[in-house]
C-alpha positions as CSV (number, residue, x, y, z in Angstrom):
1,M,-135.3,110.5,-133.1
2,K,-134.6,114.1,-132.7
3,R,-131.0,115.5,-132.4
4,E,-128.7,114.9,-129.5
5,I,-128.7,117.0,-126.3
6,K,-125.6,116.9,-124.1
7,F,-125.3,117.5,-120.3
8,S,-122.9,119.5,-118.2
9,L,-122.7,119.0,-114.4
10,V,-122.2,122.4,-112.8
11,F,-120.5,121.0,-109.7
12,R,-118.9,124.3,-108.6
13,D,-122.1,126.2,-108.9
14,M,-124.2,123.5,-107.2
15,W,-122.3,124.1,-104.0
16,Q,-122.1,127.9,-104.3
17,S,-125.8,128.1,-105.1
18,A,-126.5,126.1,-101.9
19,G,-124.2,127.8,-99.4
20,K,-121.0,129.6,-98.8
21,Y,-118.3,127.1,-99.6
22,V,-117.3,124.3,-102.1
23,P,-115.5,121.0,-101.1
24,R,-111.8,120.9,-100.3
25,V,-109.4,119.5,-103.0
26,D,-109.2,116.1,-101.3
27,Q,-113.0,115.8,-101.5
28,L,-113.1,117.0,-105.1
29,T,-110.5,114.4,-106.2
30,R,-112.4,111.7,-104.4
31,V,-115.7,112.5,-106.2
32,A,-114.3,113.1,-109.7
33,P,-113.9,109.4,-110.7
34,A,-117.5,108.6,-109.7
35,I,-118.7,111.6,-111.7
36,V,-116.8,110.2,-114.7
37,E,-118.3,106.8,-114.0
38,M,-121.8,108.2,-114.3
39,G,-121.1,108.2,-118.1
40,C,-123.6,111.0,-119.0
41,F,-121.6,114.2,-118.9
42,A,-119.9,115.8,-121.9
43,R,-118.8,118.7,-119.7
44,V,-118.2,119.5,-116.0
45,E,-117.9,122.9,-114.5
46,T,-114.9,122.6,-112.3
47,N,-113.8,126.1,-111.2
48,G,-114.1,129.8,-111.7
49,G,-116.1,132.6,-110.0
50,G,-115.7,132.4,-106.2
51,F,-114.0,128.9,-106.4
52,E,-110.5,130.1,-105.8
53,Q,-111.4,132.6,-103.1
54,V,-113.0,129.7,-101.2
55,N,-109.7,127.7,-101.6
56,L,-107.8,130.6,-100.1
57,L,-110.3,130.9,-97.2
58,F,-109.7,127.2,-96.5
59,G,-106.0,127.8,-96.4
60,E,-105.6,125.7,-99.6
61,N,-103.6,126.6,-102.7
62,P,-106.2,127.1,-105.5
63,N,-103.7,126.4,-108.2
64,K,-103.0,123.0,-106.9
65,A,-106.7,122.4,-106.5
66,V,-107.6,123.3,-110.1
67,R,-104.8,121.1,-111.5
68,E,-105.8,118.0,-109.4
69,W,-109.5,118.5,-109.9
70,T,-109.5,119.0,-113.7
71,K,-107.1,116.1,-114.4
72,P,-109.5,113.1,-114.0
73,F,-112.0,114.7,-116.4
74,H,-109.3,115.5,-119.0
75,D,-108.1,111.9,-118.8
76,A,-111.7,110.7,-119.5
77,G,-112.2,113.0,-122.4
78,I,-114.7,115.2,-120.6
79,Q,-114.4,119.0,-121.2
80,T,-114.0,121.2,-118.2
81,H,-115.4,124.7,-118.1
82,M,-115.1,127.6,-115.7
83,L,-116.9,130.9,-115.0
84,D,-115.1,134.2,-115.4
85,R,-116.4,137.7,-114.9
86,A,-114.8,139.6,-117.8
87,L,-113.5,142.9,-116.4
88,N,-113.7,141.5,-112.9
89,G,-111.8,138.2,-113.7
90,L,-112.4,135.9,-110.8
91,R,-113.2,138.5,-108.2
92,M,-115.9,141.1,-107.4
93,S,-113.9,144.2,-108.5
94,P,-112.2,145.1,-111.8
95,V,-108.9,143.6,-112.8
96,P,-106.0,145.1,-114.8
97,A,-105.6,144.0,-118.4
98,D,-102.3,142.2,-117.9
99,V,-103.7,140.2,-115.0
100,R,-106.7,139.3,-117.2
101,Q,-104.4,138.1,-120.0
102,L,-102.3,136.0,-117.6
103,F,-105.5,134.5,-116.2
104,Y,-106.3,132.5,-119.4
105,K,-102.8,131.3,-119.9
106,V,-102.7,130.0,-116.3
107,K,-106.1,128.3,-116.5
108,K,-105.4,126.6,-119.8
109,A,-102.1,125.3,-118.4
110,Q,-103.9,124.0,-115.4
111,G,-106.4,122.0,-117.5
112,T,-109.5,124.1,-118.0
113,D,-110.9,123.9,-121.6
114,I,-113.7,126.4,-121.8
115,T,-114.0,129.8,-120.2
116,R,-117.6,131.0,-119.8
117,T,-117.2,134.8,-119.8
118,F,-120.0,137.2,-118.7
119,C,-120.2,140.9,-117.9
120,G,-122.6,141.7,-115.1
121,L,-123.7,144.7,-117.1
122,N,-123.9,142.9,-120.4
123,D,-121.4,145.5,-121.7
124,V,-119.8,143.8,-124.7
125,R,-116.7,146.1,-124.4
126,N,-115.8,144.3,-121.1
127,I,-116.2,140.8,-122.8
128,A,-114.2,141.6,-126.0
129,P,-110.7,141.3,-124.4
130,S,-111.7,138.0,-122.8
131,I,-112.5,136.5,-126.2
132,K,-109.1,137.6,-127.5
133,Y,-107.2,136.4,-124.4
134,A,-109.0,133.0,-124.3
135,K,-108.4,132.2,-127.9
136,E,-104.7,133.3,-127.7
137,A,-104.3,130.8,-124.8
138,G,-106.0,128.0,-126.7
139,M,-109.2,128.0,-124.7
140,I,-112.8,127.8,-126.1
141,S,-114.4,131.2,-125.6
142,Q,-118.0,130.8,-124.5
143,C,-119.7,134.2,-124.0
144,S,-122.8,134.7,-121.9
145,L,-126.1,136.6,-122.2
146,C,-127.0,137.5,-118.6
147,I,-130.7,136.9,-118.5
148,T,-133.0,139.1,-116.4
149,H,-136.6,140.4,-116.8
150,S,-137.2,144.1,-117.2
151,P,-138.7,146.5,-119.7
152,I,-135.2,146.9,-121.1
153,H,-134.1,143.3,-121.3
154,T,-136.1,142.1,-124.3
155,V,-135.7,139.3,-126.9
156,E,-134.4,141.9,-129.3
157,Y,-131.9,143.2,-126.7
158,Y,-130.4,139.7,-126.2
159,T,-130.4,138.7,-129.9
160,K,-128.4,141.9,-130.8
161,M,-125.9,141.2,-128.0
162,A,-125.4,137.6,-129.1
163,M,-124.7,138.8,-132.7
164,E,-122.2,141.3,-131.4
165,L,-120.3,138.6,-129.4
166,I,-120.2,136.2,-132.3
167,E,-118.9,138.9,-134.6
168,L,-116.1,139.5,-132.0
169,G,-115.1,135.9,-132.2
170,A,-117.1,134.0,-129.5
171,D,-116.9,130.3,-130.2
172,E,-120.1,129.5,-128.2
173,I,-123.0,131.3,-126.5
174,C,-124.3,130.6,-123.0
175,I,-127.8,131.6,-122.1
176,K,-127.0,132.5,-118.5
177,D,-130.4,132.5,-116.7
178,M,-128.7,133.0,-113.3
179,A,-131.9,133.7,-111.3
180,G,-134.1,131.3,-113.3
181,I,-136.5,134.1,-114.1
182,G,-136.1,134.0,-117.8
183,R,-139.6,133.4,-119.3
184,P,-139.6,130.1,-121.2
185,Y,-141.2,131.4,-124.4
186,S,-138.9,134.4,-124.6
187,L,-135.8,132.2,-124.0
188,G,-136.8,129.9,-126.8
189,Q,-137.1,132.9,-129.1
190,I,-133.6,134.1,-128.3
191,V,-132.1,130.7,-129.0
192,A,-134.1,130.4,-132.2
193,N,-132.9,133.8,-133.4
194,I,-129.3,132.9,-132.8
195,K,-129.5,129.5,-134.5
196,A,-131.4,131.0,-137.5
197,K,-128.4,133.2,-138.3
198,H,-125.5,131.0,-136.8
199,P,-126.5,127.3,-136.8
200,E,-122.8,126.4,-136.4
201,I,-122.5,128.2,-133.0
202,P,-123.1,125.8,-130.0
203,I,-125.5,127.1,-127.3
204,Q,-125.5,126.1,-123.7
205,Y,-128.3,126.9,-121.3
206,H,-127.6,127.6,-117.6
207,S,-130.4,128.2,-115.1
208,H,-131.4,128.1,-111.5
209,A,-134.5,126.4,-110.2
210,G,-135.5,129.1,-107.6
211,P,-138.8,130.6,-108.9
212,G,-139.9,127.5,-110.8
213,F,-139.6,128.4,-114.5
214,N,-136.4,126.5,-115.5
215,V,-137.7,123.0,-116.4
216,A,-140.1,124.6,-118.8
217,S,-137.3,126.8,-120.1
218,I,-135.1,123.8,-120.7
219,L,-137.7,122.2,-122.9
220,E,-138.3,125.5,-124.8
221,V,-134.6,126.2,-125.5
222,C,-134.0,122.6,-126.6
223,N,-136.9,122.8,-129.0
224,A,-135.3,126.0,-130.3
225,G,-131.9,124.4,-131.0
226,C,-129.9,124.5,-127.7
227,D,-127.0,122.0,-127.6
228,Y,-125.9,121.7,-124.0
229,I,-127.9,121.9,-120.7
230,D,-126.4,122.6,-117.3
231,V,-127.8,120.3,-114.6
232,G,-127.4,119.6,-110.9
233,M,-128.0,116.5,-108.8
234,E,-129.3,115.6,-105.4
235,P,-128.9,116.6,-102.7
236,L,-128.0,120.0,-104.1
237,S,-130.5,120.3,-106.9
238,W,-133.7,122.4,-106.9
239,G,-134.3,125.4,-104.6
240,T,-131.5,127.9,-105.2
241,G,-129.7,125.2,-107.2
242,H,-130.3,123.7,-110.6
243,A,-132.8,121.3,-112.2
244,D,-131.9,117.7,-111.4
245,L,-130.2,115.5,-114.0
246,L,-132.8,112.7,-113.6
247,T,-135.7,115.1,-114.3
248,V,-134.1,116.7,-117.3
249,Q,-133.0,113.5,-118.9
250,A,-136.4,111.9,-118.5
251,M,-138.2,114.9,-119.9
252,L,-136.0,115.3,-122.9
253,K,-136.1,111.5,-123.6
254,D,-139.9,111.6,-123.6
255,A,-139.7,114.6,-126.0
256,G,-137.8,112.4,-128.5
257,Y,-134.3,113.8,-128.0
258,K,-131.2,111.6,-128.0
259,V,-129.8,111.9,-124.4
260,P,-127.1,109.9,-122.6
261,E,-128.0,107.1,-120.3
262,I,-127.0,107.4,-116.6
263,N,-125.1,104.9,-114.6
264,M,-127.4,104.9,-111.6
265,E,-125.0,103.0,-109.4
266,A,-122.4,105.8,-109.9
267,Y,-125.1,108.4,-109.5
268,M,-125.9,107.1,-106.1
269,K,-122.2,107.0,-105.2
270,V,-121.8,110.6,-106.1
271,R,-125.0,111.5,-104.3
272,S,-123.8,109.7,-101.2
273,M,-120.4,111.5,-101.3
274,I,-122.1,114.9,-101.7
275,Q,-124.1,114.2,-98.5
276,E,-121.0,113.0,-96.8
277,F,-119.3,116.3,-97.6
278,M,-122.3,118.2,-96.3
279,D,-122.3,116.2,-93.1
280,D,-118.5,116.8,-92.7
281,F,-118.7,120.6,-92.6
282,L,-120.2,122.1,-95.7
283,G,-123.8,121.7,-94.5
284,L,-123.0,124.1,-91.6
285,Y,-123.1,126.9,-94.3
286,I,-126.2,125.8,-96.1
287,S,-129.6,127.2,-95.0
288,P,-132.4,124.5,-95.1
289,K,-134.5,127.1,-96.8
290,N,-132.3,126.9,-99.8
291,R,-133.8,123.5,-100.6
292,L,-137.2,125.1,-101.2
293,M,-138.5,126.5,-104.5
294,N,-139.5,130.1,-103.9
295,S,-141.8,132.0,-106.3
296,L,-141.1,135.2,-104.2
297,L,-137.8,135.3,-106.3
298,I,-139.8,136.2,-109.4
299,G,-140.1,139.8,-108.1
300,P,-136.6,140.7,-107.0
301,G,-135.0,138.3,-109.5
302,L,-132.0,137.5,-107.3
303,P,-129.8,134.7,-108.7
304,G,-129.5,131.3,-107.0
305,G,-125.7,131.6,-106.6
306,M,-126.2,134.7,-104.6
307,M,-129.2,133.5,-102.6
308,G,-127.0,130.6,-101.2
309,S,-124.6,133.0,-99.5
310,L,-127.3,135.5,-98.7
311,M,-129.2,133.1,-96.5
312,S,-126.0,132.1,-94.8
313,D,-125.1,135.8,-94.0
314,L,-128.6,137.0,-93.3
315,E,-128.4,135.9,-89.7
316,K,-125.6,138.4,-89.0
317,N,-127.6,141.2,-90.6
318,L,-130.7,140.3,-88.6
319,E,-128.6,140.2,-85.4
320,S,-127.3,143.8,-86.1
321,I,-130.9,145.1,-86.7
322,N,-132.2,143.4,-83.5
323,K,-129.3,144.8,-81.4
324,S,-130.5,148.3,-82.5
325,N,-134.1,147.3,-81.9
326,I,-133.3,146.2,-78.3
327,K,-131.5,149.5,-77.7
328,N,-134.5,151.4,-78.9
329,N,-137.2,149.3,-77.2
330,K,-138.6,148.2,-80.6
331,P,-139.9,144.7,-81.3
332,L,-137.5,142.1,-82.7
333,M,-137.6,141.3,-86.4
334,S,-137.8,137.7,-87.7
335,Q,-135.7,136.4,-90.6
336,D,-138.8,136.1,-92.8
337,Q,-139.7,139.8,-92.1
338,L,-136.2,140.9,-93.0
339,L,-136.3,138.8,-96.2
340,I,-139.6,140.4,-97.3
341,K,-138.3,143.9,-96.5
342,L,-135.1,143.1,-98.5
343,F,-137.1,141.8,-101.5
344,D,-139.3,144.9,-101.5
345,E,-136.3,147.1,-101.3
346,V,-134.5,145.3,-104.2
347,A,-137.6,146.0,-106.3
348,Y,-137.4,149.7,-105.3
349,V,-133.6,150.0,-105.8
350,W,-133.1,148.1,-109.0
351,P,-134.8,150.5,-111.5
352,R,-133.3,153.5,-109.7
353,V,-129.8,152.3,-110.2
354,G,-130.2,151.6,-114.0
355,Y,-131.4,148.0,-114.2
356,P,-128.0,146.3,-114.0
357,P,-128.5,142.5,-114.8
358,L,-128.8,140.8,-111.4
359,V,-125.7,138.7,-111.7
360,T,-122.3,138.8,-109.9
361,P,-121.1,141.3,-108.9
362,F,-124.1,143.6,-109.6
363,S,-126.7,141.3,-108.1
364,Q,-124.6,141.6,-104.9
365,Y,-124.3,145.3,-105.3
366,V,-128.1,145.8,-105.7
367,K,-128.8,143.4,-102.9
368,N,-126.1,145.0,-100.6
369,L,-127.5,148.5,-101.4
370,A,-131.0,147.4,-100.6
371,L,-129.9,145.6,-97.4
372,M,-127.9,148.6,-96.3
373,N,-131.0,150.8,-97.0
374,V,-133.2,148.5,-94.9
375,M,-130.7,148.3,-92.1
376,Q,-130.1,152.1,-92.0
377,M,-133.8,152.9,-92.2
378,E,-134.5,150.4,-89.4
379,K,-132.0,152.3,-87.3
380,G,-133.6,155.6,-88.1
381,K,-131.1,156.7,-90.7
382,A,-131.7,157.8,-94.3
383,R,-132.0,155.6,-97.4
384,W,-128.8,155.7,-99.6
385,S,-126.8,156.8,-96.5
386,M,-124.2,154.0,-97.0
387,I,-123.0,153.1,-100.5
388,A,-119.7,151.1,-100.9
389,D,-117.0,152.3,-103.3
390,D,-117.5,149.3,-105.6
391,I,-121.2,150.2,-105.9
392,W,-120.3,153.8,-106.7
393,D,-118.0,152.5,-109.5
394,M,-121.1,150.8,-111.0
395,L,-123.3,153.8,-110.6
396,L,-120.6,156.2,-112.1
397,G,-120.0,154.0,-115.2
398,K,-116.5,152.9,-114.2
399,A,-117.5,149.2,-114.4
400,G,-119.4,149.5,-117.7
401,R,-122.5,151.1,-119.2
402,L,-125.7,150.7,-117.3
403,P,-128.6,149.4,-119.4
404,G,-131.0,152.0,-117.9
405,T,-130.9,155.5,-116.4
406,L,-130.1,156.5,-112.8
407,A,-132.8,158.1,-110.6
408,P,-132.4,161.8,-110.0
409,E,-131.7,161.3,-106.3
410,I,-128.6,159.1,-107.1
411,I,-127.3,161.7,-109.6
412,E,-127.8,164.5,-107.0
413,K,-126.0,162.4,-104.3
414,A,-123.1,161.8,-106.6
415,K,-122.8,165.6,-107.4
416,A,-123.1,166.5,-103.7
417,E,-120.2,164.1,-102.9
418,G,-118.1,165.5,-105.8
419,R,-118.1,162.2,-107.7
420,E,-117.6,162.2,-111.5
421,F,-119.4,160.1,-114.1
422,F,-117.2,158.1,-116.5
423,T,-118.2,157.3,-120.1
424,G,-115.0,155.8,-121.5
425,N,-113.7,152.2,-121.8
426,P,-113.9,150.7,-118.2
427,Q,-110.6,148.9,-118.6
428,D,-108.8,152.2,-118.9
429,N,-109.5,152.9,-115.2
430,Y,-107.3,149.9,-114.1
431,P,-103.7,150.1,-115.2
432,D,-101.4,147.1,-115.5
433,A,-100.2,145.7,-112.2
434,L,-98.3,142.5,-112.6
435,D,-94.9,144.2,-112.3
436,K,-95.9,145.7,-108.9
437,Y,-97.0,142.3,-107.6
438,R,-93.9,140.5,-109.0
439,K,-91.8,143.1,-107.2
440,I,-93.7,142.5,-103.9
441,M,-93.4,138.7,-104.3
442,N,-89.6,139.1,-104.8
443,E,-89.3,141.2,-101.7
444,K,-91.2,138.6,-99.7
445,Q,-89.2,135.8,-101.3
446,W,-92.3,134.1,-102.6
447,E,-92.1,132.0,-105.8
448,T,-94.2,133.2,-108.7
449,G,-95.0,129.5,-109.4
450,E,-95.4,127.2,-112.3
451,D,-96.7,129.1,-115.4
452,D,-96.6,132.2,-113.1
453,E,-99.7,130.8,-111.4
454,E,-98.8,132.1,-107.9
455,L,-98.2,135.6,-109.3
456,F,-101.6,135.4,-111.0
457,E,-103.3,134.3,-107.7
458,Y,-101.7,137.1,-105.7
459,A,-102.6,139.8,-108.2
460,M,-106.2,138.5,-108.5
461,H,-106.9,138.0,-104.8
462,P,-104.2,140.0,-102.9
463,A,-105.8,140.2,-99.4
464,Q,-107.0,136.6,-99.4
465,Y,-103.7,135.3,-100.8
466,E,-101.8,137.0,-98.0
467,A,-104.1,135.5,-95.4
468,Y,-103.6,132.1,-97.0
469,R,-99.8,132.5,-97.0
470,S,-99.6,133.6,-93.4
471,G,-101.8,130.7,-92.2
472,K,-104.3,133.1,-90.8
473,A,-107.1,132.0,-93.2
474,K,-106.9,128.4,-92.3
475,V,-106.8,129.1,-88.5
476,E,-109.9,131.3,-88.8
477,F,-111.7,128.8,-91.0
478,L,-111.1,125.9,-88.6
479,A,-112.1,128.0,-85.6
480,D,-115.4,129.0,-87.4
481,V,-116.1,125.4,-88.2
482,A,-115.4,124.4,-84.6
483,K,-117.7,127.1,-83.3
484,K,-120.6,126.2,-85.7
485,K,-120.3,122.5,-84.7
486,A,-120.4,123.4,-81.0
487,D,-123.4,125.6,-81.5
488,L,-125.2,122.9,-83.5
489,H,-124.4,120.3,-80.8
490,E,-125.9,122.6,-78.2
491,K,-129.1,123.2,-80.2
492,S,-129.6,119.5,-80.9
493,A,-128.8,118.2,-77.4
494,P,-131.8,117.0,-75.4
495,A,-133.1,119.3,-72.7
496,V,-131.4,118.7,-69.4
497,P,-131.7,120.4,-66.0
498,A,-129.9,123.7,-65.7
499,T,-127.3,122.2,-63.3
500,A,-126.5,119.5,-65.8
501,T,-126.3,122.0,-68.7
502,A,-123.4,123.8,-67.1
503,S,-121.3,120.6,-67.0
504,A,-122.4,119.5,-70.6
505,L,-120.9,122.5,-72.4
506,P,-118.5,125.2,-71.4
507,T,-120.1,128.6,-70.6
508,T,-117.0,130.5,-71.3
509,P,-114.8,130.6,-74.4
510,Q,-112.5,127.5,-74.6
511,I,-109.0,127.2,-76.1
512,L,-108.5,124.4,-78.7
513,T,-105.3,123.6,-80.5
514,V,-105.3,123.0,-84.3
515,D,-102.5,122.0,-86.5
516,V,-101.8,124.0,-89.7
517,D,-99.0,122.5,-91.8
518,G,-97.1,121.4,-88.6
519,Q,-97.6,124.7,-86.8
520,P,-99.8,124.4,-83.7
521,Y,-102.3,127.3,-83.2
522,R,-104.4,128.1,-80.2
523,V,-108.0,128.8,-81.2
524,T,-110.5,130.5,-79.0
525,V,-114.0,128.9,-79.5
526,A,-117.1,130.5,-77.8
527,F,-120.2,128.3,-77.2
528,G,-123.8,129.2,-77.7
529,E,-125.2,132.6,-76.5
530,T,-121.8,133.6,-75.1
531,A,-120.3,134.2,-78.5
532,N,-120.7,137.9,-79.4
533,T,-117.5,138.2,-81.4
534,A,-115.6,136.1,-83.9
535,P,-113.2,133.5,-82.5
536,A,-109.6,134.6,-82.1
537,A,-106.6,132.6,-83.1
538,A,-102.9,132.8,-82.2
539,P,-99.8,130.5,-82.6
540,A,-99.2,128.2,-79.7
541,Q,-95.7,129.5,-79.6
542,P,-94.1,132.8,-80.6
543,A,-94.3,133.2,-84.4
544,T,-94.6,135.9,-87.0
545,Q,-98.3,135.2,-87.7
546,P,-100.7,138.1,-87.0
547,T,-103.1,137.7,-84.1
548,A,-106.8,138.7,-84.0
549,T,-106.4,140.5,-80.7
550,P,-107.0,144.3,-81.1
551,A,-104.3,146.6,-79.7
552,P,-105.3,148.8,-76.8
553,A,-107.3,151.9,-78.0
554,G,-105.3,155.1,-78.1
555,A,-106.5,158.5,-77.0
556,G,-109.0,160.5,-79.0
557,N,-112.1,160.1,-81.1
558,E,-113.2,156.6,-81.9
559,I,-113.8,155.3,-85.5
560,L,-116.5,152.7,-85.3
561,S,-117.1,149.8,-87.7
562,P,-120.4,150.5,-89.6
563,L,-121.1,146.8,-90.0
564,E,-119.8,143.3,-89.3
565,G,-117.1,141.9,-91.7
566,K,-113.4,141.7,-92.1
567,F,-111.0,144.6,-91.5
568,F,-108.5,145.7,-94.1
569,L,-106.4,148.9,-94.2
570,V,-106.2,148.7,-98.1
571,K,-108.0,147.0,-100.9
572,N,-104.8,146.3,-102.9
573,A,-101.4,145.1,-101.7
574,S,-99.7,148.0,-103.6
575,D,-101.7,150.7,-101.9
576,A,-100.2,152.7,-98.9
577,P,-102.0,151.9,-95.6
578,V,-102.7,154.5,-92.9
579,K,-100.3,154.2,-90.0
580,V,-100.3,155.3,-86.4
581,G,-99.0,158.9,-86.3
582,D,-100.4,159.8,-89.8
583,V,-102.3,163.1,-90.0
584,V,-105.7,162.6,-91.6
585,K,-108.6,164.9,-92.6
586,E,-112.3,164.6,-92.2
587,G,-113.6,162.5,-95.1
588,D,-110.3,160.6,-95.7
589,V,-110.6,156.9,-96.3
590,L,-109.0,155.2,-93.3
591,C,-109.7,151.5,-93.9
592,Y,-112.3,149.1,-95.3
593,V,-114.7,146.5,-93.9
594,E,-115.2,143.7,-96.4
595,A,-118.7,142.3,-96.0
596,M,-121.1,140.6,-98.4
597,K,-118.4,140.5,-101.0
598,T,-117.8,144.2,-101.2
599,Y,-115.3,146.6,-99.6
600,N,-117.0,149.3,-97.6
601,A,-114.8,152.3,-97.1
602,V,-114.6,153.7,-93.6
603,R,-114.0,157.5,-93.7
604,S,-112.8,159.7,-90.9
605,E,-115.4,161.8,-89.2
606,F,-112.6,163.9,-87.7
607,S,-109.3,165.6,-88.6
608,G,-106.3,164.8,-86.5
609,T,-103.6,162.2,-85.9
610,V,-104.1,158.5,-85.9
611,T,-103.3,157.3,-82.3
612,S,-104.2,153.6,-82.6
613,I,-105.2,151.0,-85.2
614,N,-106.9,148.2,-83.3
615,Y,-107.1,145.3,-85.8
616,A,-104.9,143.5,-88.2
617,A,-105.7,142.8,-91.9
618,G,-108.3,140.1,-92.2
619,D,-109.5,140.3,-88.6
620,T,-113.2,139.9,-88.1
621,V,-115.0,142.9,-86.6
622,S,-118.5,143.5,-85.4
623,E,-120.7,146.5,-85.8
624,D,-119.6,149.4,-83.5
625,D,-116.2,147.9,-82.8
626,V,-113.5,150.6,-82.4
627,L,-111.3,150.3,-85.5
628,M,-109.1,153.3,-84.8
629,T,-108.7,156.4,-82.7
630,I,-107.9,159.9,-83.9
631,Q,-106.7,162.7,-81.6
């Protein structure tokens, strides 16, 4: 009998690799006992990454969710682990050092045992503070090698990085094969190299199934000395997800490894609950294509976790392109055509932006840049004509050191726009901020929470937290679910005569009333082809909650939204927003449209006075909506 291999169920990532959301806390606490009952998991990934932002979008308190969700596993002696993004903490953009330090104290207090830290650029400087903070908080520090396949990312490159992390104090190493494109033989060599020098260091392998390498990779890394394997389970395994527990267990058992037995009755119980959650509402945000293995992903190397949300969002991007095509009498594009154009553009963009490992947030940055290029070129505009500020931070070195070199045209564009390159420690760009957020919370009379967890949440996700506290997030989420269910009902309904269709479903937007913590809200839901804009929501009676109805446009030049997304005047709560009556200059940043997990700055094309601001923070806007006017 060979040595023991242990399993970790990546429950959070299973969902986020399939679609846009994860289950609500009431669903999580229902499924937890059945996962424990399966009897085969040494670890469960419970939170981290986008998990808490999803809670906020639901209108749920993420701190309550983490405490309730981790408790059953703790009680059963199963370790819980979470994903964190080093310099970026739990979000897509960099986080001040004091917020990062509080992060580990809060998560340990809430019941998370292991923090899986990665830097999307594999810059060890960004990971080093996380090792220190995690160990100070009493957590196990597991540090990741973000696996990708390029001329730069070799076995030697990853072996050297692992040795540096262990020297800095990492307790464990994760081989994070986020796109599943690590070649099996090379991954085995990396693991063998680490074990040869540090046999005492546990190694955990995480991979996605997408292009089809990962089952072979699991066997290779186990043969080389890997200790833990991340697995998924039906109906969320394979495709953009992870190899299924049943397959991995049978393969390793046949290879002679000691692996845990699976309580199949409990397995079917968990499987049934996952399907129930999908049927409830989560399946509305999961593309059927995400269930397919796709060897096309070998080329662009996009990770499974990103592909889940990409396929959900691609319809909006396609709609934007086809609106332009209709205006210009061009043929409509299909989703498959857009996907191929996107993959080709990723392959073009990636080496030109310095080969950042394709993992959050940099996989999104490369994909967003490629998609913006495709959309702009389809509309007759130039490549590189729209680059979000967060992407510029990556290009300029503010987020860390790029593995490769930038293409000359990117360097020239930076110079032409007066942008400066940064070579120092990335953390130095982001000064401490907890005192600012504590002051704002005191002014708003908000409690900072047990173990300062509410303060942490606000400082980590300011815009989403404010939308959660106001009730706006929950209203918009419920409205979106209602609309998607109505659209699905319309598509699945049997064909009926035109006269009957009119009576079957409304042809104009309808008003529904939803309850949010005892407060009734009126929600406008549009059906079928009539829905060109996002649903609006307002309290059923006068209240202080913001509405999604734009103010009347003022006089002057119109500032149009460059894409569909959510409107914000500022990225951080402590920043000063533009107000009506302010004098602005051409080129000034007026506001942001948050789309595809990045904040896209909208700059003024005119100098003058702001005469109207037509949306409130967090409102959904469509391409070409009038955001402001300037006289």
